C-alpha positions in Angstrom: 174.4 -196.5 9.2 172.9 -195.0 12.4 169.3 -195.6 13.4 166.9 -193.1 15.0 163.7 -194.1 16.9 160.4 -192.4 15.9 156.8 -193.3 16.8 155.5 -196.1 14.6 158.8 -197.6 13.6 162.5 -196.9 12.9 163.6 -194.5 10.3 167.1 -194.3 8.8 169.4 -191.5 9.5 170.8 -189.9 6.3 174.3 -190.8 5.3 177.0 -188.3 5.9 176.9 -185.4 3.3 179.7 -183.3 2.0 180.4 -180.4 4.3 179.0 -177.9 1.8 175.7 -179.7 1.5 172.5 -180.1 3.5 169.1 -181.7 3.1 166.1 -179.4 2.6 162.7 -180.2 4.1 161.4 -181.4 0.7 164.2 -183.9 0.4 166.3 -182.0 -2.1 170.1 -181.9 -1.5 171.0 -178.3 -1.6 174.6 -177.1 -2.0 176.0 -174.0 -0.3 172.8 -172.2 0.7 173.2 -168.6 1.6 173.2 -167.6 5.3 170.8 -164.8 4.4 167.3 -165.9 3.1 166.7 -162.4 1.9 169.9 -162.6 -0.1 168.6 -165.8 -1.7 165.3 -164.0 -2.5 167.1 -161.1 -4.2 169.4 -163.5 -6.1 166.4 -165.5 -7.3 165.0 -162.5 -9.2 168.0 -162.5 -11.6 168.6 -166.3 -11.7 167.0 -168.5 -14.4 167.9 -172.2 -14.7 168.0 -173.2 -18.3 167.9 -177.0 -17.5 164.9 -178.8 -16.1 165.5 -182.3 -17.5 164.6 -184.7 -14.7 163.2 -187.4 -16.9 161.8 -190.9 -16.3 162.3 -193.5 -19.0 159.9 -196.4 -18.8 159.5 -199.6 -20.8 160.2 -203.3 -21.2 163.8 -204.6 -21.6 165.4 -203.8 -25.0 163.1 -200.9 -26.0 165.9 -198.3 -26.6 165.5 -196.5 -23.3 169.3 -196.5 -22.6 170.2 -196.0 -26.2 168.5 -192.7 -26.7 170.4 -191.2 -23.8 173.8 -192.5 -24.8 173.1 -191.2 -28.3 172.1 -187.7 -27.1 175.6 -186.1 -27.3 176.2 -184.0 -30.4 179.5 -184.2 -32.3 180.5 -180.9 -30.8 179.8 -182.0 -27.3 181.8 -185.2 -27.8 184.7 -183.1 -29.1 184.5 -180.7 -26.1 184.7 -183.6 -23.7 181.1 -183.6 -22.4 180.4 -186.8 -20.5 177.4 -189.0 -19.6 177.8 -190.6 -16.1 175.8 -193.8 -15.7 174.9 -195.5 -12.5 174.5 -198.8 -14.2 172.4 -201.2 -12.1 171.6 -203.7 -14.8 174.7 -203.3 -17.0 172.6 -202.2 -19.9 174.5 -199.0 -20.5 177.9 -200.7 -20.4 176.8 -203.2 -23.1 175.2 -200.5 -25.2 178.4 -198.4 -24.9 180.5 -201.4 -26.0 178.2 -202.4 -28.9 177.4 -199.0 -30.4 179.5 -196.2 -28.9 183.1 -197.4 -28.8 184.1 -194.2 -30.7 183.0 -192.1 -27.8 183.8 -194.4 -24.9 185.6 -191.7 -23.0 182.4 -189.6 -23.1 180.2 -192.4 -21.6 181.3 -193.5 -18.2 179.5 -196.4 -16.7 179.9 -197.3 -13.0 178.8 -200.5 -11.4 177.0 -199.6 -8.2 177.0 -203.1 -6.7 179.3 -204.1 -3.8 179.9 -207.8 -3.6 180.0 -209.8 -0.4 183.3 -211.3 0.6 182.1 -214.1 2.9 178.3 -214.7 3.0 175.6 -216.7 1.4 174.4 -213.7 -0.6 176.2 -212.1 -3.6 175.6 -208.5 -2.8 176.3 -206.4 0.3 173.2 -204.2 0.3 174.2 -201.7 3.0 177.6 -201.1 1.3 175.8 -200.8 -2.1 173.6 -198.1 -0.7 176.6 -196.2 0.6 178.4 -196.5 -2.7 175.5 -195.1 -4.6 175.4 -192.1 -2.3 179.1 -191.5 -2.7 178.9 -191.7 -6.5 176.0 -189.2 -6.4 177.8 -186.7 -4.1 180.9 -187.0 -6.4 178.7 -186.2 -9.4 177.4 -183.1 -7.5 180.9 -182.0 -6.8 181.9 -182.4 -10.4 178.8 -180.4 -11.6 179.8 -177.6 -9.2 183.4 -177.5 -10.3 182.6 -177.1 -13.9 180.6 -174.0 -13.1 183.8 -172.2 -12.1 185.0 -169.6 -14.7 188.5 -171.2 -14.9 187.3 -174.8 -15.2 188.9 -176.6 -18.2 188.2 -180.3 -17.6 185.6 -182.7 -19.0 182.1 -181.6 -18.3 179.2 -183.6 -16.8 176.5 -183.4 -19.5 174.0 -186.1 -18.3 173.5 -188.4 -15.3 171.6 -191.7 -16.0 170.4 -194.3 -13.6 169.5 -197.6 -15.2 167.1 -200.1 -13.7 165.6 -198.1 -10.8 163.7 -201.3 -10.0 167.0 -202.8 -8.8 167.7 -199.7 -6.7 164.3 -200.1 -5.2 165.3 -203.7 -4.2 168.4 -202.3 -2.5 166.3 -199.9 -0.5 163.7 -202.5 0.5 166.4 -205.0 1.6 168.2 -202.4 3.6 165.0 -201.3 5.3 164.7 -204.9 6.6 168.4 -205.6 7.2 169.7 -202.3 8.6 166.8 -200.2 9.7 164.3 -202.7 11.2 166.8 -205.5 11.9 164.3 -208.1 10.8 166.5 -209.9 8.3 170.2 -210.8 8.4 170.8 -210.6 4.6 169.1 -210.3 1.2 167.9 -213.9 1.2 166.2 -213.6 4.6 164.7 -210.3 3.5 162.6 -212.0 0.8 160.7 -214.3 3.3 157.2 -213.1 4.4 157.8 -209.4 3.7 154.8 -208.2 5.6 155.9 -209.9 8.8 159.4 -208.6 8.4 158.2 -205.0 7.9 155.5 -205.0 10.6 153.7 -201.7 10.9 152.7 -200.4 7.4 154.2 -197.0 8.2 157.6 -198.6 8.3 157.4 -198.6 4.5 158.2 -194.9 4.7 161.7 -196.0 5.4 162.0 -197.6 2.0 160.5 -194.4 0.5 163.1 -192.2 2.3 166.0 -194.4 1.2 164.8 -194.5 -2.5 164.3 -190.8 -2.8 167.8 -189.9 -1.5 168.9 -190.7 -5.0 166.0 -188.7 -6.5 167.2 -185.8 -4.4 170.7 -186.1 -5.8 169.2 -186.1 -9.3 167.2 -182.9 -8.6 170.3 -181.2 -7.3 172.3 -182.2 -10.4 169.4 -180.8 -12.6 169.6 -177.5 -10.8 173.4 -177.5 -11.5 172.7 -177.8 -15.2 173.0 -181.6 -15.7 170.4 -183.5 -17.6 169.1 -186.3 -15.4 167.4 -189.6 -16.4 165.9 -192.3 -14.3 165.2 -195.5 -16.2 163.1 -198.4 -15.1 161.2 -201.5 -16.3 157.5 -202.3 -16.1 155.6 -204.5 -13.7 152.1 -205.9 -13.7 149.6 -203.6 -12.1 147.9 -205.3 -9.1 144.7 -203.8 -7.6 143.0 -205.6 -4.7 145.3 -208.7 -5.2 144.2 -209.0 -8.9 146.1 -208.3 -12.0 144.4 -205.6 -14.1 146.1 -206.5 -17.4 148.0 -203.2 -17.4 151.6 -202.3 -16.5 153.1 -199.6 -14.3 156.6 -198.3 -13.8 158.6 -200.5 -11.4 159.8 -197.9 -9.0 158.7 -196.3 -5.7 155.1 -195.2 -6.3 155.7 -191.5 -5.6 158.4 -191.3 -8.3 156.1 -190.1 -11.0 155.4 -186.9 -9.1 159.0 -186.0 -8.7 159.8 -186.1 -12.4 159.3 -183.3 -14.9 159.1 -185.6 -17.9 158.1 -189.3 -18.3 158.6 -191.1 -21.6 157.2 -194.6 -22.3 159.1 -196.8 -24.7 157.3 -199.5 -26.7 158.0 -202.1 -29.3 155.3 -202.5 -32.1 155.2 -205.3 -34.7 153.8 -203.8 -37.9 151.0 -205.7 -39.7 149.4 -205.2 -43.1 145.7 -204.5 -43.7 145.0 -208.2 -43.4 146.7 -208.6 -40.1 149.7 -210.4 -41.3 153.2 -209.5 -40.0 155.2 -207.4 -42.4 158.6 -208.1 -40.8 158.9 -204.5 -39.7 159.3 -203.6 -36.0 159.0 -200.1 -34.7 160.5 -198.9 -31.4 158.6 -195.9 -30.2 158.7 -193.2 -27.5 155.6 -191.7 -26.1 155.8 -188.4 -24.1 153.5 -189.4 -21.3 154.4 -186.3 -19.2 156.3 -183.2 -20.2 155.9 -180.2 -17.9 158.6 -178.3 -19.8 157.1 -178.4 -23.3 153.3 -178.7 -23.6 153.7 -179.3 -27.4 155.3 -182.7 -26.6 152.6 -183.9 -24.3 151.0 -187.0 -25.7 153.3 -187.1 -28.8 154.9 -190.2 -30.2 158.3 -190.6 -31.9 159.7 -193.6 -33.8 163.2 -194.2 -32.4 164.2 -197.3 -34.3 162.8 -199.3 -37.2 164.0 -202.8 -38.0 162.9 -204.5 -41.2 163.5 -208.2 -42.0 166.3 -208.5 -44.6 167.0 -204.7 -44.5 169.3 -202.4 -42.5 167.8 -200.9 -39.4 167.0 -197.2 -39.3 168.0 -195.3 -36.1 166.3 -191.9 -35.5 167.1 -191.6 -31.9 165.2 -189.0 -29.9 166.3 -185.5 -31.1 164.2 -183.9 -28.3 166.8 -184.7 -25.7 169.8 -183.7 -27.8 171.1 -180.1 -28.0 169.4 -177.8 -28.4 167.0 -179.5 -26.0 163.3 -179.3 -27.1 161.9 -181.0 -24.0 
């Protein structure tokens, strides 16, 4: 990847894009923009996008985040060949697919984004991993564009899911140090004294730029009619070097502002009126942010209930299935 010099640090040049794509000032990948701005303005009067699902899924490990997305296809969509494409950083989607969705394995396509080293002391090649993620994203955009053609008859891209965005953030941070700043030779060296390796605090903008290249791909897919989900885990909230006792999503801090919906997933152990465990566990989804349906703002749904000695009850999250209510 090339480097470009700017005041206050080094910023990464964007990877090569498909010939028909460009990067808009706000960071959104835009495909085939008209040469005439007035032509776009006129077209915008008659164009309505029916899909604005750009959703964050937040919660601890094993709280049904991935499960609700993989379960979102209706029987009709499965029969029609609709597909969910997963950029599976933590392998959670692949294991969920294998355990619960073998009957629709063709409709759920999990790709491992990691590129392994061939000769080094680290397992992963971080620059090559970043490049692979971009290539997968651009291929997804090309697929979404093809299926809009009137004569298209192939499988359709229904949803795009990125699991473990905290792992993607690690890729971006390591590449900032290895590729852009040249302050670390590999992923191991990149973990030593981070502040010294990064130097000027403004250099952290490099990490932000890298991270949101994938966000831009997600926004473009959304505008092309694909439902997009970014999933992450939680980390302890630290303010002035002290833990607050709260948790926050483990992704780049500006991510909340890019998303149209954010759903928090929790696990609750049910107790009786005397405080004793009943053996029932509820897995819930809270609509923390929903710009597209104010009726869901602040609402809670029970996704899964397990009861000791009884069969589990799976409700899923109907709001993200067709017809979309979110």
